[in-house]
Z-matrix of the N, CA and C atoms (Angstrom, degrees):
N
C 1 1.446
C 2 1.532 1 106.20
N 3 1.291 2 109.75 1 147.27
C 4 1.532 3 117.31 2 177.76
C 5 1.557 4 109.01 3 -120.23
N 6 1.299 5 113.44 4 143.88
C 7 1.508 6 121.56 5 178.22
C 8 1.503 7 111.00 6 -112.76
N 9 1.243 8 113.94 7 133.35
C 10 1.480 9 120.76 8 174.92
C 11 1.636 10 106.06 9 -129.14
N 12 1.352 11 109.75 10 152.60
C 13 1.525 12 111.60 11 168.35
C 14 1.497 13 108.92 12 -107.81
N 15 1.278 14 115.11 13 125.04
C 16 1.471 15 120.02 14 -174.41
C 17 1.519 16 106.52 15 -67.46
N 18 1.317 17 116.62 16 136.54
C 19 1.474 18 122.40 17 179.86
C 20 1.499 19 112.94 18 -113.16
N 21 1.392 20 118.33 19 8.65
C 22 1.485 21 120.14 20 -175.54
C 23 1.518 22 113.30 21 -79.52
N 24 1.294 23 119.46 22 -34.47
C 25 1.441 24 119.06 23 179.55
C 26 1.484 25 111.08 24 -132.24
N 27 1.269 26 120.71 25 177.26
C 28 1.499 27 120.74 26 -177.11
C 29 1.474 28 117.81 27 -69.80
N 30 1.380 29 119.00 28 -11.02
C 31 1.470 30 121.05 29 -179.84
C 32 1.530 31 114.42 30 -62.16
N 33 1.305 32 115.78 31 -33.77
C 34 1.456 33 123.08 32 178.85
C 35 1.569 34 110.14 33 56.86
N 36 1.293 35 115.00 34 48.70
C 37 1.478 36 118.95 35 -177.98
C 38 1.521 37 113.95 36 -65.73
N 39 1.315 38 115.68 37 142.59
C 40 1.384 39 119.77 38 172.63
C 41 1.550 40 108.10 39 -86.42
N 42 1.345 41 116.74 40 117.28
C 43 1.360 42 119.30 41 -175.75
C 44 1.613 43 111.07 42 -104.02
N 45 1.319 44 113.51 43 137.70
C 46 1.474 45 120.45 44 178.98
C 47 1.462 46 107.53 45 -106.85
N 48 1.380 47 116.03 46 126.92
C 49 1.446 48 120.95 47 -176.26
C 50 1.558 49 108.09 48 -121.11
N 51 1.233 50 120.01 49 128.78
C 52 1.397 51 126.65 50 175.54
C 53 1.504 52 112.40 51 -121.31
N 54 1.344 53 117.18 52 142.01
C 55 1.462 54 120.26 53 -174.97
C 56 1.510 55 113.90 54 89.40
N 57 1.365 56 115.41 55 -175.49
C 58 1.439 57 120.69 56 -175.64
C 59 1.484 58 112.24 57 -138.79
N 60 1.340 59 120.37 58 161.92
C 61 1.463 60 125.63 59 177.48
C 62 1.514 61 110.59 60 55.54
N 63 1.309 62 113.83 61 -127.89
C 64 1.462 63 121.15 62 -175.80
C 65 1.561 64 109.50 63 -84.67
N 66 1.218 65 114.76 64 -13.96
C 67 1.500 66 118.88 65 -175.79
C 68 1.591 67 112.33 66 -98.54
N 69 1.325 68 109.53 67 61.35
C 70 1.510 69 111.81 68 -177.49
C 71 1.534 70 110.43 69 -116.87
N 72 1.317 71 112.53 70 152.04
C 73 1.474 72 118.44 71 173.45
C 74 1.537 73 108.06 72 -114.94
N 75 1.277 74 117.59 73 130.40
C 76 1.453 75 123.91 74 -175.15
C 77 1.514 76 111.11 75 -117.23
N 78 1.314 77 115.92 76 132.53
C 79 1.510 78 117.95 77 178.09
C 80 1.563 79 106.09 78 -140.78
N 81 1.303 80 115.36 79 160.73
C 82 1.443 81 123.70 80 174.81
C 83 1.452 82 112.34 81 103.46
N 84 1.343 83 120.71 82 -5.48
C 85 1.437 84 121.70 83 -177.15
C 86 1.521 85 110.21 84 -80.30
N 87 1.379 86 118.79 85 144.24
C 88 1.463 87 119.74 86 173.83
C 89 1.419 88 113.30 87 -101.51
N 90 1.385 89 117.52 88 -2.48
C 91 1.458 90 117.36 89 177.53
C 92 1.524 91 108.29 90 -153.67
N 93 1.280 92 115.93 91 166.53
C 94 1.520 93 119.12 92 -173.25
C 95 1.536 94 112.02 93 -66.69
N 96 1.306 95 118.04 94 -23.25
C 97 1.471 96 121.59 95 173.96
C 98 1.598 97 111.00 96 -57.85
N 99 1.235 98 114.76 97 -41.06
C 100 1.550 99 120.85 98 -179.68
C 101 1.458 100 107.61 99 -58.80
N 102 1.384 101 117.65 100 -47.50
C 103 1.449 102 121.38 101 -174.43
C 104 1.546 103 108.98 102 -64.30
N 105 1.342 104 117.48 103 -39.62
C 106 1.453 105 119.97 104 -179.94
C 107 1.512 106 111.03 105 -67.75
N 108 1.470 107 112.12 106 -43.54
C 109 1.473 108 116.03 107 178.16
C 110 1.556 109 110.72 108 -57.10
N 111 1.226 110 119.99 109 -47.29
C 112 1.449 111 122.28 110 -179.25
C 113 1.449 112 113.19 111 -63.71
N 114 1.326 113 120.01 112 -39.36
C 115 1.459 114 121.62 113 -177.58
C 116 1.545 115 108.14 114 -65.59
N 117 1.430 116 112.62 115 -45.89
C 118 1.452 117 116.37 116 179.67
C 119 1.540 118 115.24 117 -64.07
N 120 1.327 119 112.44 118 -39.76
C 121 1.518 120 118.32 119 178.19
C 122 1.442 121 112.52 120 -62.97
N 123 1.312 122 117.02 121 -31.98
C 124 1.500 123 121.24 122 -177.12
C 125 1.588 124 114.01 123 -83.34
N 126 1.396 125 111.14 124 -27.61
C 127 1.501 126 113.24 125 -174.42
C 128 1.540 127 108.40 126 -110.78
N 129 1.339 128 121.86 127 -30.84
C 130 1.447 129 116.91 128 -176.23
C 131 1.566 130 106.64 129 -159.57
N 132 1.382 131 114.77 130 75.24
C 133 1.457 132 122.02 131 -177.45
C 134 1.528 133 110.96 132 -62.70
N 135 1.304 134 116.37 133 132.14
C 136 1.516 135 123.23 134 -178.17
C 137 1.559 136 106.73 135 -123.32
N 138 1.289 137 114.22 136 155.08
C 139 1.428 138 120.79 137 179.65
C 140 1.582 139 111.64 138 -144.73
N 141 1.316 140 114.14 139 157.98
C 142 1.473 141 120.12 140 172.79
C 143 1.493 142 106.29 141 -106.91
N 144 1.322 143 117.40 142 153.02
C 145 1.492 144 123.33 143 176.49
C 146 1.486 145 107.19 144 -124.47
N 147 1.274 146 115.81 145 139.22
C 148 1.437 147 124.78 146 166.28
C 149 1.613 148 107.90 147 -128.87
N 150 1.333 149 113.08 148 134.18
C 151 1.486 150 114.87 149 -175.16
C 152 1.483 151 105.63 150 -154.25
N 153 1.405 152 116.99 151 -161.22
C 154 1.356 153 123.98 152 171.80
C 155 1.557 154 109.29 153 -135.54
N 156 1.284 155 116.12 154 154.60
C 157 1.490 156 123.32 155 173.62
C 158 1.516 157 109.73 156 -119.22
N 159 1.302 158 116.02 157 150.00
C 160 1.468 159 120.63 158 174.84
C 161 1.496 160 111.38 159 -67.28
N 162 1.328 161 115.23 160 152.84
C 163 1.396 162 116.62 161 171.39
C 164 1.600 163 111.31 162 -127.95
N 165 1.240 164 119.01 163 169.46
C 166 1.511 165 119.73 164 179.96
C 167 1.474 166 111.46 165 -95.09
N 168 1.313 167 117.86 166 19.22
C 169 1.470 168 121.68 167 -173.46
C 170 1.566 169 108.17 168 -114.98
N 171 1.287 170 116.38 169 123.21
C 172 1.464 171 123.47 170 179.63
C 173 1.499 172 112.32 171 -61.51
N 174 1.345 173 120.81 172 -35.27
C 175 1.417 174 122.13 173 -177.96
C 176 1.583 175 112.45 174 -74.49
N 177 1.323 176 117.24 175 -17.39
C 178 1.439 177 122.14 176 -179.43
C 179 1.548 178 103.96 177 -146.15
N 180 1.379 179 116.47 178 88.15
C 181 1.475 180 117.62 179 -176.08
C 182 1.537 181 112.91 180 -73.73
N 183 1.301 182 119.03 181 -25.66
C 184 1.479 183 120.98 182 179.21
C 185 1.502 184 108.98 183 -132.09
N 186 1.352 185 115.73 184 150.07
C 187 1.401 186 123.86 185 176.12
C 188 1.527 187 111.03 186 -125.97
N 189 1.416 188 115.68 187 133.09
C 190 1.478 189 117.66 188 179.40
C 191 1.540 190 111.53 189 -72.91
N 192 1.319 191 115.64 190 140.41
C 193 1.444 192 123.68 191 179.79
C 194 1.580 193 109.78 192 -139.50
N 195 1.299 194 113.72 193 165.41
C 196 1.442 195 121.34 194 173.10
C 197 1.533 196 108.90 195 -151.98
N 198 1.363 197 114.97 196 170.52
C 199 1.460 198 118.34 197 177.36
C 200 1.502 199 103.66 198 -86.21
N 201 1.389 200 112.77 199 148.16
C 202 1.411 201 120.13 200 178.46
C 203 1.497 202 117.33 201 -68.46
N 204 1.363 203 119.13 202 -19.88
C 205 1.426 204 126.14 203 177.73
C 206 1.548 205 107.01 204 -157.64
N 207 1.264 206 115.73 205 166.83
C 208 1.469 207 119.83 206 -177.91
C 209 1.499 208 109.57 207 -62.53
N 210 1.352 209 113.44 208 151.79
C 211 1.500 210 123.39 209 -178.44
C 212 1.537 211 108.27 210 -119.41
N 213 1.283 212 122.63 211 160.79
C 214 1.419 213 122.68 212 173.39
C 215 1.522 214 113.96 213 -65.79
N 216 1.300 215 117.43 214 133.74
C 217 1.460 216 119.11 215 -174.24
C 218 1.461 217 114.52 216 -52.05
N 219 1.279 218 118.13 217 -36.17
C 220 1.545 219 122.31 218 -179.67
C 221 1.543 220 111.72 219 -70.25
N 222 1.287 221 118.48 220 -3.49
C 223 1.482 222 119.79 221 -178.84
C 224 1.590 223 111.57 222 -105.32
N 225 1.300 224 116.40 223 -1.47
C 226 1.439 225 121.99 224 -177.32
C 227 1.604 226 113.46 225 -52.43
N 228 1.324 227 114.51 226 -53.80
C 229 1.472 228 116.95 227 -178.19
C 230 1.521 229 113.27 228 -66.74
N 231 1.318 230 118.38 229 -36.98
C 232 1.484 231 124.61 230 175.22
C 233 1.512 232 109.97 231 -60.22
N 234 1.322 233 117.68 232 -43.97
C 235 1.437 234 122.59 233 179.30
C 236 1.517 235 113.18 234 -67.23
N 237 1.299 236 111.78 235 -42.36
C 238 1.588 237 118.28 236 177.44
C 239 1.512 238 109.18 237 -63.73
N 240 1.309 239 118.92 238 -32.96
C 241 1.468 240 118.17 239 177.90
C 242 1.527 241 109.43 240 -71.14
N 243 1.324 242 120.56 241 -36.00
C 244 1.501 243 121.24 242 174.76
C 245 1.425 244 112.88 243 -67.24
N 246 1.340 245 117.07 244 -41.84
C 247 1.501 246 121.34 245 172.64
C 248 1.514 247 112.18 246 -55.77
N 249 1.320 248 116.94 247 -46.00
C 250 1.459 249 121.29 248 -176.94
C 251 1.499 250 114.64 249 -69.24
N 252 1.355 251 116.80 250 -13.88
C 253 1.505 252 119.81 251 179.49
C 254 1.552 253 109.49 252 -88.36
N 255 1.248 254 120.70 253 -13.93
C 256 1.419 255 127.30 254 -174.93
C 257 1.510 256 117.24 255 -78.99
N 258 1.345 257 120.82 256 138.93
C 259 1.441 258 122.36 257 168.72
C 260 1.533 259 104.77 258 -134.10
N 261 1.300 260 115.00 259 115.96
C 262 1.485 261 117.13 260 -178.10
C 263 1.471 262 107.88 261 -72.50
N 264 1.425 263 116.05 262 135.10
C 265 1.449 264 124.76 263 -174.73
C 266 1.561 265 112.02 264 -105.59
N 267 1.343 266 116.04 265 -15.58
C 268 1.427 267 124.99 266 -170.73
C 269 1.578 268 112.22 267 -117.14
N 270 1.247 269 114.49 268 154.79
C 271 1.481 270 117.40 269 178.18
C 272 1.506 271 111.90 270 -87.51
N 273 1.363 272 114.05 271 87.55
C 274 1.439 273 122.45 272 -170.07
C 275 1.533 274 107.56 273 -103.36
N 276 1.393 275 116.87 274 167.49
C 277 1.406 276 124.50 275 -176.07
C 278 1.478 277 115.47 276 -125.72
N 279 1.361 278 114.32 277 -177.47
C 280 1.451 279 120.87 278 177.97
C 281 1.571 280 113.04 279 -50.21
N 282 1.291 281 114.53 280 128.98
C 283 1.513 282 123.04 281 176.89
C 284 1.518 283 114.09 282 86.61
N 285 1.384 284 117.98 283 -9.28
C 286 1.379 285 121.00 284 174.71
C 287 1.531 286 111.84 285 -59.40
N 288 1.282 287 119.08 286 142.55
C 289 1.504 288 119.16 287 177.46
C 290 1.455 289 112.10 288 -87.75
N 291 1.259 290 119.51 289 135.31
C 292 1.420 291 126.98 290 -173.14
C 293 1.552 292 107.03 291 -107.68
N 294 1.321 293 115.22 292 -45.50
C 295 1.529 294 123.53 293 174.76
C 296 1.490 295 104.67 294 -133.89
N 297 1.322 296 116.35 295 119.43
C 298 1.424 297 124.59 296 172.79
C 299 1.560 298 113.66 297 -79.33
N 300 1.258 299 116.92 298 136.10
C 301 1.533 300 119.58 299 176.68
C 302 1.465 301 114.19 300 45.20
N 303 1.371 302 115.32 301 53.69
C 304 1.486 303 122.51 302 -173.22
C 305 1.496 304 107.83 303 -59.08
N 306 1.346 305 114.57 304 126.11
C 307 1.447 306 128.30 305 174.69
C 308 1.557 307 111.26 306 53.64
N 309 1.355 308 115.32 307 29.69
C 310 1.432 309 120.90 308 176.62
C 311 1.547 310 114.92 309 69.84
N 312 1.342 311 114.84 310 27.67
C 313 1.436 312 118.62 311 -176.90
C 314 1.476 313 116.00 312 -96.46
N 315 1.341 314 114.84 313 -1.51
C 316 1.508 315 123.98 314 -174.04
C 317 1.538 316 112.55 315 71.26
N 318 1.322 317 116.91 316 0.29
C 319 1.458 318 121.40 317 175.43
C 320 1.570 319 110.73 318 -95.39
N 321 1.282 320 118.35 319 145.56
C 322 1.451 321 123.77 320 173.68
C 323 1.400 322 111.24 321 -101.88
N 324 1.302 323 123.42 322 149.41
C 325 1.436 324 126.22 323 165.28
C 326 1.426 325 108.33 324 -88.14
N 327 1.396 326 117.92 325 122.03
C 328 1.391 327 123.09 326 -171.95
C 329 1.535 328 108.97 327 -120.79
N 330 1.350 329 117.11 328 154.43
C 331 1.460 330 123.52 329 175.12
C 332 1.533 331 106.94 330 -76.75
N 333 1.337 332 118.34 331 140.98
C 334 1.454 333 122.88 332 178.88
C 335 1.587 334 110.40 333 -116.57
N 336 1.341 335 117.56 334 19.20
C 337 1.436 336 122.21 335 176.77
C 338 1.442 337 114.36 336 -149.48
N 339 1.308 338 119.19 337 153.13
C 340 1.478 339 125.95 338 171.60
C 341 1.540 340 111.53 339 -96.61
N 342 1.307 341 118.19 340 13.51
C 343 1.463 342 121.80 341 -172.69
C 344 1.603 343 109.72 342 -60.91
N 345 1.291 344 121.43 343 -25.63
C 346 1.459 345 120.47 344 176.76
C 347 1.485 346 111.29 345 -76.95
N 348 1.293 347 120.02 346 -22.80
C 349 1.434 348 122.93 347 -179.50
C 350 1.466 349 116.02 348 -93.80
N 351 1.381 350 119.32 349 -3.11
C 352 1.378 351 122.95 350 178.68
C 353 1.430 352 114.86 351 -82.01
């Protein structure tokens, strides 16, 4: 049996999962969201990433960024390596794409601040 804490809503239910793959039994959820969370976590776990990238500007040496959508959990380290290789050379703003389709995930790395434009 595997235990997970649901992170979808404020209840923070402790979920109990038995079985593997598509043949799993889930208990402990207080709402339907917990059931969906556990099923996704056991079959295709996804995550969001927030980080920073280097810039070429002395006044703003780093810029906050995030992925435009969730990525597969097993791609986190590969995506972080791609982020760490980037140095922003232009004064970009919130929502501007820094890396398109990062590591083939269909997610873009986008700026989350206008600090370079200020």
